[in-house]
DSSP file (Angstrom, degrees, kcal/mol; ACC not computed):
  #  RESIDUE AA STRUCTURE BP1 BP2  ACC     N-H-->O    O-->H-N    N-H-->O    O-->H-N    TCO  KAPPA ALPHA  PHI   PSI    X-CA   Y-CA   Z-CA
    1    1 A M              0   0    0      0, 0.0     2,-0.2     0, 0.0     0, 0.0   0.000 360.0 360.0 360.0 125.2   11.4   10.6   28.4
    2    2 A S        -     0   0    0      1,-0.0     2,-0.5     0, 0.0     0, 0.0  -0.591 360.0-126.5 -87.6 150.5    9.0    8.3   26.4
    3    3 A R        -     0   0    0     -2,-0.2     2,-0.5     1,-0.0    -1,-0.0  -0.812  15.7-132.0 -99.3 134.0   10.3    5.3   24.5
    4    4 A I        -     0   0    0     -2,-0.5     2,-0.1     1,-0.0    -1,-0.0  -0.691  27.2-136.0 -83.8 125.8    9.5    4.9   20.8
    5    5 A S     >  -     0   0    0     -2,-0.5     4,-2.1     1,-0.1     5,-0.2  -0.420  15.4-119.5 -84.2 159.1    8.3    1.5   20.0
    6    6 A G  H  > S+     0   0    0      1,-0.2     4,-2.6     2,-0.2     5,-0.2   0.851 115.7  56.3 -59.8 -37.8    9.3   -0.7   17.1
    7    7 A R  H  > S+     0   0    0      2,-0.2     4,-2.3     1,-0.2    -1,-0.2   0.878 105.5  51.2 -64.7 -37.3    5.6   -0.7   16.0
    8    8 A S  H  > S+     0   0    0      2,-0.2     4,-2.9     1,-0.2     5,-0.2   0.948 110.6  47.4 -61.9 -50.7    5.6    3.0   15.8
    9    9 A V  H  X S+     0   0    0     -4,-2.1     4,-2.2     1,-0.2    -2,-0.2   0.900 112.7  49.6 -59.2 -41.4    8.7    3.2   13.7
   10   10 A A  H  X S+     0   0    0     -4,-2.6     4,-2.1     1,-0.2    -1,-0.2   0.863 111.4  48.8 -66.1 -34.8    7.3    0.5   11.4
   11   11 A R  H  X S+     0   0    0     -4,-2.3     4,-2.8   113,-0.3     5,-0.2   0.903 111.5  48.9 -71.2 -37.4    4.1    2.4   11.1
   12   12 A W  H  X S+     0   0    0     -4,-2.9     4,-2.4     2,-0.2    -2,-0.2   0.882 112.2  49.1 -68.8 -34.8    5.8    5.7   10.3
   13   13 A L  H  X S+     0   0    0     -4,-2.2     4,-2.7    -5,-0.2     5,-0.2   0.936 112.8  46.8 -65.9 -46.1    8.0    4.0    7.7
   14   14 A L  H  X S+     0   0    0     -4,-2.1     4,-2.2     1,-0.2    -2,-0.2   0.934 114.0  49.4 -64.2 -43.2    5.0    2.3    6.1
   15   15 A G  H  X S+     0   0    0     -4,-2.8     4,-2.6     1,-0.2    -1,-0.2   0.910 112.1  46.9 -62.8 -41.1    3.1    5.7    6.2
   16   16 A G  H  X S+     0   0    0     -4,-2.4     4,-2.9    -5,-0.2    -1,-0.2   0.911 109.8  52.7 -66.4 -39.8    6.0    7.6    4.7
   17   17 A A  H  X S+     0   0    0     -4,-2.7     4,-2.7     2,-0.2    -1,-0.2   0.881 110.9  48.1 -64.1 -35.3    6.5    5.0    2.0
   18   18 A L  H  X S+     0   0    0     -4,-2.2     4,-3.6    -5,-0.2     5,-0.2   0.945 112.2  48.5 -67.7 -46.4    2.7    5.3    1.0
   19   19 A V  H  X S+     0   0    0     -4,-2.6     4,-2.7     1,-0.2     5,-0.2   0.951 114.4  46.7 -57.3 -47.9    2.9    9.2    1.0
   20   20 A F  H  X S+     0   0    0     -4,-2.9     4,-2.0     2,-0.2    -2,-0.2   0.939 114.8  45.8 -60.8 -47.0    6.1    9.0   -1.2
   21   21 A A  H  X S+     0   0    0     -4,-2.7     4,-2.2     1,-0.2    -1,-0.2   0.931 111.5  53.2 -60.4 -47.1    4.5    6.4   -3.6
   22   22 A G  H  X S+     0   0    0     -4,-3.6     4,-1.4     1,-0.2    -1,-0.2   0.904 107.5  50.0 -54.9 -44.0    1.3    8.4   -3.7
   23   23 A I  H  X S+     0   0    0     -4,-2.7     4,-0.9     1,-0.2     3,-0.3   0.916 108.4  54.6 -59.4 -42.7    3.2   11.6   -4.7
   24   24 A G  H ><>S+     0   0    0     -4,-2.0     5,-1.5     1,-0.2     3,-0.7   0.881 102.0  57.8 -58.5 -36.3    4.9    9.5   -7.4
   25   25 A H  H 3<5S+     0   0    0     -4,-2.2    -1,-0.2     1,-0.2    -2,-0.2   0.874 112.1  40.5 -55.4 -41.7    1.6    8.5   -8.7
   26   26 A L  H 3<5S+     0   0    0     -4,-1.4    -1,-0.2    -3,-0.3    -2,-0.2   0.464 129.8  11.8 -92.9  -1.6    0.6   12.1   -9.2
   27   27 A T  T X<5S+     0   0    0     -4,-0.9     3,-1.5    -3,-0.7    -3,-0.1   0.089 122.8   7.2-136.1-112.2    4.0   13.4  -10.6
   28   28 A T  T 3 5S+     0   0    0      1,-0.3     3,-0.2     2,-0.1     4,-0.1   0.663 126.4  43.0 -63.5 -25.3    7.2   11.8  -11.8
   29   29 A Q  T 3><S+     0   0    0     -5,-1.5     4,-2.4    -6,-0.2    -1,-0.3   0.159  75.7 114.7-106.7  15.4    6.1    8.2  -11.9
   30   30 A R  H <> S+     0   0    0     -3,-1.5     4,-2.2     1,-0.2    -1,-0.2   0.872  76.4  46.3 -60.8 -40.7    2.8    8.5  -13.3
   31   31 A E  H  > S+     0   0    0     -3,-0.2     4,-2.1     2,-0.2    -1,-0.2   0.895 109.6  55.0 -71.2 -33.0    3.5    6.7  -16.5
   32   32 A E  H  > S+     0   0    0      1,-0.2     4,-0.5     2,-0.2    -2,-0.2   0.940 110.2  46.4 -62.4 -44.6    5.2    3.8  -14.7
   33   33 A F  H >< S+     0   0    0     -4,-2.4     3,-1.3     1,-0.2     4,-0.4   0.879 108.5  56.0 -63.3 -38.5    2.1    3.4  -12.5
   34   34 A Q  H >< S+     0   0    0     -4,-2.2     3,-1.6     1,-0.3    -1,-0.2   0.905  99.9  59.8 -62.9 -36.8   -0.2    3.6  -15.6
   35   35 A A  H 3< S+     0   0    0     -4,-2.1    -1,-0.3     1,-0.3    -2,-0.2   0.703 101.2  56.2 -61.7 -17.5    1.8    0.7  -17.1
   36   36 A Q  T << S+     0   0    0     -3,-1.3    -1,-0.3    -4,-0.5    -2,-0.2   0.521  80.1  99.1 -94.7  -3.5    0.8   -1.5  -14.1
   37   37 A V  S <  S-     0   0    0     -3,-1.6     8,-0.1    -4,-0.4     9,-0.0  -0.720  85.2-115.8 -80.4 126.2   -3.0   -1.0  -14.6
   38   38 A P    >   -     0   0    0      0, 0.0     3,-1.6     0, 0.0    -2,-0.1  -0.330  12.9-125.2 -64.5 142.4   -4.2   -4.2  -16.4
   39   39 A D  T 3  S+     0   0    0      1,-0.3     6,-0.0    51,-0.1    -2,-0.0   0.758 110.7  57.3 -59.2 -26.1   -5.6   -3.7  -19.9
   40   40 A W  T 3  S+     0   0    0      2,-0.0    -1,-0.3     0, 0.0    -3,-0.0   0.592  77.2 112.1 -84.6  -9.6   -8.8   -5.5  -18.9
   41   41 A F    <   -     0   0    0     -3,-1.6     4,-0.1     1,-0.1    -4,-0.0  -0.510  67.1-140.7 -67.2 126.0   -9.5   -3.0  -16.0
   42   42 A P  S    S+     0   0    0      0, 0.0     2,-0.4     0, 0.0    -1,-0.1   0.397  74.0  79.6 -74.2   3.1  -12.6   -1.1  -17.1
   43   43 A I  S    S-     0   0    0      1,-0.0     5,-0.1     2,-0.0    -2,-0.1  -0.889  96.4 -87.9-114.3 142.8  -11.5    2.3  -15.8
   44   44 A D    >>  -     0   0    0     -2,-0.4     4,-2.2     1,-0.1     3,-0.6  -0.211  34.4-133.8 -44.5 123.4   -9.1    4.8  -17.5
   45   45 A A  H 3> S+     0   0    0      1,-0.3     4,-2.2     2,-0.2     5,-0.2   0.855 104.7  51.9 -56.8 -40.5   -5.5    3.9  -16.4
   46   46 A D  H 3> S+     0   0    0      1,-0.2     4,-2.5     2,-0.2    -1,-0.3   0.894 109.3  49.3 -61.9 -39.9   -4.7    7.6  -15.6
   47   47 A L  H <> S+     0   0    0     -3,-0.6     4,-3.0     2,-0.2     5,-0.3   0.907 110.5  50.5 -67.2 -43.5   -7.7    7.9  -13.5
   48   48 A V  H  X S+     0   0    0     -4,-2.2     4,-2.5     2,-0.2    -2,-0.2   0.877 111.2  49.1 -59.1 -41.2   -6.8    4.8  -11.6
   49   49 A V  H  X S+     0   0    0     -4,-2.2     4,-2.0    -5,-0.2    -2,-0.2   0.869 113.3  45.9 -69.7 -40.9   -3.3    6.1  -11.0
   50   50 A V  H  X S+     0   0    0     -4,-2.5     4,-2.0    -5,-0.2    -2,-0.2   0.966 115.7  46.1 -71.6 -46.2   -4.5    9.5   -9.8
   51   51 A L  H  X S+     0   0    0     -4,-3.0     4,-2.3     1,-0.2    -2,-0.2   0.918 113.9  47.7 -59.5 -42.7   -7.1    8.0   -7.4
   52   52 A S  H  X S+     0   0    0     -4,-2.5     4,-2.8    -5,-0.3    -1,-0.2   0.882 109.5  54.3 -66.5 -33.7   -4.8    5.4   -6.1
   53   53 A G  H  X S+     0   0    0     -4,-2.0     4,-2.5     1,-0.2    -1,-0.2   0.890 108.6  48.4 -59.0 -41.6   -2.2    8.1   -5.5
   54   54 A V  H  X S+     0   0    0     -4,-2.0     4,-2.4     2,-0.2    -2,-0.2   0.904 112.5  48.3 -63.5 -44.3   -4.7   10.1   -3.5
   55   55 A V  H  X S+     0   0    0     -4,-2.3     4,-3.2     1,-0.2     5,-0.2   0.923 110.2  52.7 -65.9 -42.7   -5.6    7.1   -1.4
   56   56 A E  H  X S+     0   0    0     -4,-2.8     4,-2.9     1,-0.2    -2,-0.2   0.936 111.2  44.5 -57.1 -50.3   -2.0    6.2   -0.8
   57   57 A I  H  X S+     0   0    0     -4,-2.5     4,-2.7     2,-0.2     5,-0.2   0.915 115.5  49.0 -59.3 -43.8   -1.1    9.8    0.5
   58   58 A T  H  X S+     0   0    0     -4,-2.4     4,-2.3     1,-0.2    -2,-0.2   0.924 114.9  44.8 -64.0 -42.7   -4.3    9.8    2.7
   59   59 A L  H  X S+     0   0    0     -4,-3.2     4,-2.6     2,-0.2    -1,-0.2   0.900 112.4  51.0 -67.3 -39.8   -3.5    6.4    4.0
   60   60 A G  H  X S+     0   0    0     -4,-2.9     4,-1.4    -5,-0.2    -2,-0.2   0.930 112.2  46.2 -63.5 -43.7    0.1    7.2    4.6
   61   61 A L  H  X S+     0   0    0     -4,-2.7     4,-2.6     1,-0.2     5,-0.4   0.879 112.8  51.5 -68.9 -34.7   -0.8   10.5    6.5
   62   62 A A  H  X S+     0   0    0     -4,-2.3     4,-2.0    -5,-0.2    -1,-0.2   0.904 105.3  55.4 -69.9 -36.7   -3.4    8.5    8.6
   63   63 A L  H  < S+     0   0    0     -4,-2.6    -1,-0.2     1,-0.2    -2,-0.2   0.857 116.0  38.0 -53.6 -36.8   -0.9    5.9    9.5
   64   64 A I  H  < S+     0   0    0     -4,-1.4    -2,-0.2    -5,-0.1    -1,-0.2   0.797 131.9  20.9 -89.4 -28.7    1.4    8.6   10.9
   65   65 A F  H  < S+     0   0    0     -4,-2.6     2,-1.8    -5,-0.1     3,-0.3   0.702  95.0  85.8-119.0 -18.5   -1.1   10.9   12.5
   66   66 A A    ><  +     0   0    0     -4,-2.0     3,-0.5    -5,-0.4     7,-0.2  -0.455  46.0 159.1 -83.3  67.1   -4.5    9.2   13.2
   67   67 A S  G >   +     0   0    0     -2,-1.8     3,-1.3     1,-0.3     4,-0.2   0.882  68.1  52.0 -63.2 -45.3   -3.6    7.8   16.5
   68   68 A R  G 3  S+     0   0    0     -3,-0.3    70,-2.9     1,-0.3    -1,-0.3   0.826 119.0  37.2 -62.9 -29.5   -7.1    7.2   17.9
   69   69 A Y  G <> S+     0   0    0     -3,-0.5     4,-2.9    68,-0.2    -1,-0.3   0.063  79.1 124.8-108.4  22.4   -8.1    5.3   14.7
   70   70 A R  H <> S+     0   0    0     -3,-1.3     4,-2.1     1,-0.2    57,-0.2   0.844  72.2  49.3 -54.6 -44.1   -4.9    3.5   14.2
   71   71 A A  H  > S+     0   0    0     65,-0.4     4,-2.2    -3,-0.2    -1,-0.2   0.929 112.1  48.6 -63.2 -48.3   -6.4    0.1   14.2
   72   72 A I  H  > S+     0   0    0     64,-0.8     4,-2.5     1,-0.2    -2,-0.2   0.918 109.9  51.4 -53.2 -50.4   -9.0    1.0   11.7
   73   73 A V  H  X S+     0   0    0     -4,-2.9     4,-3.1     1,-0.2    -1,-0.2   0.905 107.3  56.3 -60.9 -41.1   -6.5    2.7    9.5
   74   74 A G  H  X S+     0   0    0     -4,-2.1     4,-2.4    -5,-0.2    -2,-0.2   0.905 108.4  44.9 -52.3 -50.3   -4.5   -0.6    9.6
   75   75 A W  H  X S+     0   0    0     -4,-2.2     4,-2.3     2,-0.2    -1,-0.2   0.887 113.5  50.4 -64.5 -41.7   -7.3   -2.6    8.4
   76   76 A I  H  X S+     0   0    0     -4,-2.5     4,-2.6     2,-0.2    -2,-0.2   0.939 111.7  47.7 -63.9 -46.7   -8.1   -0.1    5.6
   77   77 A A  H  X S+     0   0    0     -4,-3.1     4,-2.2     1,-0.2    -2,-0.2   0.920 112.4  50.1 -68.0 -38.9   -4.4    0.0    4.5
   78   78 A A  H  X S+     0   0    0     -4,-2.4     4,-1.8    -5,-0.2    -1,-0.2   0.905 110.1  50.3 -53.6 -44.2   -4.3   -3.9    4.5
   79   79 A A  H  X S+     0   0    0     -4,-2.3     4,-3.0     2,-0.2    -2,-0.2   0.910 108.3  53.9 -63.4 -43.9   -7.5   -4.0    2.5
   80   80 A F  H  X S+     0   0    0     -4,-2.6     4,-2.0     1,-0.2    -2,-0.2   0.952 106.5  51.0 -53.9 -53.7   -5.9   -1.5    0.0
   81   81 A F  H  X S+     0   0    0     -4,-2.2     4,-0.5     1,-0.2    -1,-0.2   0.863 112.0  47.3 -57.0 -39.3   -2.9   -3.8   -0.4
   82   82 A V  H >< S+     0   0    0     -4,-1.8     3,-1.0     1,-0.2    -1,-0.2   0.918 108.8  54.1 -60.3 -46.9   -5.2   -6.7   -1.1
   83   83 A V  H 3< S+     0   0    0     -4,-3.0     4,-0.2     1,-0.2    -2,-0.2   0.823 110.9  45.6 -61.7 -33.6   -7.3   -4.7   -3.6
   84   84 A I  H >X S+     0   0    0     -4,-2.0     4,-1.1    -5,-0.2     3,-0.7   0.545  87.7  89.4 -87.9  -6.8   -4.3   -3.7   -5.7
   85   85 A F  H <X S+     0   0    0     -3,-1.0     4,-2.1    -4,-0.5     3,-0.4   0.850  76.8  64.0 -63.3 -37.0   -2.8   -7.2   -5.7
   86   86 A P  H 3> S+     0   0    0      0, 0.0     4,-3.0     0, 0.0    -1,-0.2   0.868 100.6  54.9 -56.3 -32.2   -4.7   -8.2   -8.9
   87   87 A G  H <> S+     0   0    0     -3,-0.7     4,-1.8     2,-0.2    -2,-0.2   0.880 105.2  50.2 -62.7 -39.0   -2.7   -5.5  -10.7
   88   88 A N  H  X S+     0   0    0     -4,-1.1     4,-1.8    -3,-0.4    -1,-0.2   0.889 112.1  48.4 -66.4 -39.0    0.6   -7.0   -9.5
   89   89 A I  H  X S+     0   0    0     -4,-2.1     4,-3.0     1,-0.2     5,-0.3   0.964 111.2  50.9 -65.6 -51.8   -0.6  -10.4  -10.8
   90   90 A A  H  X S+     0   0    0     -4,-3.0     4,-2.5     1,-0.2     6,-0.3   0.835 106.3  54.4 -57.6 -33.8   -1.6   -8.9  -14.1
   91   91 A Q  H  X>S+     0   0    0     -4,-1.8     5,-1.8     2,-0.2     4,-1.0   0.928 112.6  43.4 -66.8 -40.9    1.7   -7.2  -14.5
   92   92 A W  H ><5S+     0   0    0     -4,-1.8     3,-0.8    -3,-0.3    -2,-0.2   0.976 117.7  45.4 -60.2 -58.1    3.5  -10.6  -14.0
   93   93 A V  H 3<5S+     0   0    0     -4,-3.0    -2,-0.2     1,-0.2    -3,-0.2   0.862 118.1  41.3 -57.5 -39.5    1.0  -12.5  -16.3
   94   94 A E  H 3<5S-     0   0    0     -4,-2.5    -1,-0.2    -5,-0.3    -2,-0.2   0.612 106.2-126.5 -88.1  -9.6    1.1   -9.9  -19.1
   95   95 A G  T <<5 +     0   0    0     -4,-1.0     2,-0.4    -3,-0.8    -3,-0.2   0.851  43.4 172.6  71.3  36.1    4.8   -9.3  -18.8
   96   96 A T      < -     0   0    0     -5,-1.8     2,-0.4    -6,-0.3    -1,-0.2  -0.654  25.8-137.7 -82.9 132.2    4.6   -5.5  -18.3
   97   97 A D        +     0   0    0     -2,-0.4     2,-0.3     5,-0.1     5,-0.2  -0.748  40.2 141.8 -89.4 135.6    7.8   -3.8  -17.5
   98   98 A A  B >   +A  101   0A   0      3,-0.7     3,-2.2    -2,-0.4   -66,-0.0  -0.902  60.8   9.0-164.8 143.3    7.6   -1.1  -14.9
   99   99 A F  T 3  S-     0   0    0      1,-0.3     3,-0.1    -2,-0.3   -70,-0.0   0.837 130.1 -55.3  53.0  39.7    9.9    0.1  -12.0
  100  100 A G  T 3  S+     0   0    0      1,-0.2     2,-1.6     2,-0.0    -1,-0.3   0.537 103.4 131.3  73.8   6.4   12.8   -2.1  -13.1
  101  101 A L  B <   +A   98   0A   0     -3,-2.2    -3,-0.7     1,-0.2    -1,-0.2  -0.702  23.1 146.0 -92.3  87.2   10.6   -5.2  -13.0
  102  102 A D        +     0   0    0     -2,-1.6     2,-0.3    -5,-0.2    -1,-0.2   0.257  48.8  58.1-109.9   9.1   11.8   -6.2  -16.5
  103  103 A T  S  > S-     0   0    0     -7,-0.1     4,-2.1    -3,-0.1     5,-0.2  -0.934  82.4-119.0-136.2 158.2   11.8  -10.0  -16.3
  104  104 A D  H  > S+     0   0    0     -2,-0.3     4,-2.7     1,-0.2     5,-0.2   0.897 115.8  55.6 -61.7 -40.2    9.1  -12.6  -15.4
  105  105 A T  H  > S+     0   0    0      2,-0.2     4,-2.7     1,-0.2     5,-0.2   0.917 107.5  45.8 -61.1 -47.3   11.2  -13.6  -12.4
  106  106 A K  H  > S+     0   0    0      1,-0.2     4,-1.5     2,-0.2    -1,-0.2   0.901 114.7  48.8 -60.4 -42.2   11.4  -10.1  -11.0
  107  107 A R  H  X S+     0   0    0     -4,-2.1     4,-0.8     2,-0.2    -2,-0.2   0.868 112.6  47.5 -67.2 -38.3    7.7   -9.6  -11.5
  108  108 A F  H >X S+     0   0    0     -4,-2.7     3,-1.0     1,-0.2     4,-0.5   0.931 109.7  52.2 -66.4 -47.1    7.0  -13.0   -9.9
  109  109 A V  H >< S+     0   0    0     -4,-2.7     3,-1.1     1,-0.3     4,-0.3   0.832 101.9  61.2 -55.3 -35.2    9.2  -12.3   -6.9
  110  110 A R  H >< S+     0   0    0     -4,-1.5     3,-1.7     1,-0.3     4,-0.5   0.807  90.0  69.5 -66.2 -30.3    7.5   -9.0   -6.3
  111  111 A L  H X< S+     0   0    0     -3,-1.0     3,-1.1    -4,-0.8    -1,-0.3   0.824  92.1  61.2 -56.6 -34.4    4.1  -10.9   -5.8
  112  112 A F  T <X S+     0   0    0     -3,-1.1     4,-0.6    -4,-0.5    -1,-0.3   0.652  94.1  63.0 -75.6 -14.4    5.5  -12.2   -2.5
  113  113 A F  H <> S+     0   0    0     -3,-1.7     4,-1.9    -4,-0.3    -1,-0.2   0.667  85.8  72.4 -82.1 -16.2    5.9   -8.7   -1.0
  114  114 A Q  H <> S+     0   0    0     -3,-1.1     4,-2.2    -4,-0.5     5,-0.2   0.940  96.8  48.8 -67.6 -45.9    2.2   -7.9   -1.0
  115  115 A P  H  > S+     0   0    0      0, 0.0     4,-2.8     0, 0.0     5,-0.2   0.885 107.7  56.6 -59.5 -30.7    1.4  -10.2    1.9
  116  116 A V  H  X S+     0   0    0     -4,-0.6     4,-3.1     2,-0.2    -2,-0.2   0.934 107.2  48.9 -59.1 -45.4    4.4   -8.6    3.7
  117  117 A L  H  X S+     0   0    0     -4,-1.9     4,-2.5     2,-0.2     5,-0.2   0.893 110.6  50.4 -66.2 -35.4    2.7   -5.2    3.3
  118  118 A V  H  X S+     0   0    0     -4,-2.2     4,-2.2     2,-0.2    -2,-0.2   0.976 114.1  44.0 -65.3 -50.4   -0.6   -6.6    4.5
  119  119 A A  H  X S+     0   0    0     -4,-2.8     4,-2.8     1,-0.2     5,-0.3   0.907 111.9  53.5 -55.5 -45.0    1.1   -8.0    7.6
  120  120 A W  H  X S+     0   0    0     -4,-3.1     4,-2.7     1,-0.2     5,-0.3   0.905 109.2  48.5 -59.6 -44.4    3.1   -4.9    8.1
  121  121 A A  H  X S+     0   0    0     -4,-2.5     4,-1.0    -5,-0.2     6,-0.4   0.916 116.3  42.9 -62.9 -39.4   -0.1   -2.7    8.1
  122  122 A L  H  <>S+     0   0    0     -4,-2.2     6,-1.1    -5,-0.2     5,-1.0   0.907 119.6  42.1 -79.4 -35.6   -1.9   -4.9   10.5
  123  123 A W  H ><5S+     0   0    0     -4,-2.8     3,-0.7    -5,-0.2    -2,-0.2   0.925 113.3  50.1 -71.9 -48.6    1.2   -5.4   12.9
  124  124 A S  H 3<5S+     0   0    0     -4,-2.7  -113,-0.3    -5,-0.3    -1,-0.2   0.776 116.4  41.3 -70.4 -22.0    2.4   -1.9   13.0
  125  125 A T  T 3<5S-     0   0    0     -4,-1.0    -1,-0.3    -5,-0.3    -2,-0.2   0.518 105.8-122.9 -94.8 -10.9   -1.0   -0.4   13.8
  126  126 A G  T <>5 +     0   0    0     -3,-0.7     4,-2.8    -4,-0.5     5,-0.2   0.620  66.2 141.5  75.3  11.5   -2.0   -3.1   16.3
  127  127 A A  H  >< +     0   0    0     -5,-1.0     4,-2.2    -6,-0.4     5,-0.2   0.874  65.8  46.7 -62.0 -43.3   -5.0   -3.7   14.1
  128  128 A W  H  > S+     0   0    0     -6,-1.1     4,-2.5     1,-0.2    -1,-0.2   0.958 115.7  46.5 -65.0 -44.9   -5.0   -7.6   14.5
  129  129 A R  H  > S+     0   0    0     -7,-0.3     4,-1.5     1,-0.2    -2,-0.2   0.882 112.0  50.8 -64.2 -37.1   -4.5   -7.4   18.3
  130  130 A A  H  X>S+     0   0    0     -4,-2.8     5,-2.9     2,-0.2     4,-0.8   0.890 109.5  51.1 -66.9 -38.7   -7.2   -4.7   18.6
  131  131 A W  H ><5S+     0   0    0     -4,-2.2     3,-0.8     1,-0.2    -2,-0.2   0.922 108.9  50.3 -67.1 -42.2   -9.7   -6.8   16.6
  132  132 A R  H 3<5S+     0   0    0     -4,-2.5    -1,-0.2     1,-0.3    -2,-0.2   0.857 114.3  45.0 -67.0 -26.9   -9.1   -9.8   18.8
  133  133 A R  H 3<5S-     0   0    0     -4,-1.5    -1,-0.3    -5,-0.2    -2,-0.2   0.589 112.2-122.7 -86.4 -11.0   -9.7   -7.6   21.8
  134  134 A G  T <<5S+     0   0    0     -4,-0.8     2,-0.4    -3,-0.8    -3,-0.2   0.764  77.6 116.3  72.7  29.1  -12.8   -6.0   20.2
  135  135 A T      < +     0   0    0     -5,-2.9   -64,-0.1    -6,-0.2    -1,-0.1  -0.706  23.0 156.3-126.5  82.3  -11.4   -2.5   20.5
  136  136 A L        +     0   0    0     -2,-0.4   -64,-0.8    -5,-0.1     2,-0.5   0.724  66.2  59.6 -79.5 -20.0  -10.9   -1.0   17.0
  137  137 A V              0   0    0    -66,-0.1   -68,-0.2    -7,-0.1    -1,-0.1  -0.946 360.0 360.0-117.1 126.8  -11.1    2.6   18.2
  138  138 A G              0   0    0    -70,-2.9   -69,-0.1    -2,-0.5    -1,-0.1   0.483 360.0 360.0 -83.5 360.0   -8.6    3.8   20.8
């Protein structure tokens, strides 16, 4: 009987959360996500939401199923969380309400969760450890 590691559970949870969020981008939460696209961003908000939803679903499934490329997927997921961070900052600065983030304090506190997601992606996939060892592909 094999033992399931904490890293695996964390990776599956992150993958599941990304798939769930990605589906929300494409369906019931589409308008909420559109509200988070900064006004200054030069691409149509709906297109950004659809594309980011597809990326989230793809990343989530890759986190769950792409075992040979787990470390690479971890780095890509971490980079994705970094790339979308300016949108979170813009939501706070512009005072945009979405997903129950209806005060400046709530929007500000949310900013501290993005580095947690980056660390979660890197730790749960073993990406940081693989990079130090020079073995990104299993």
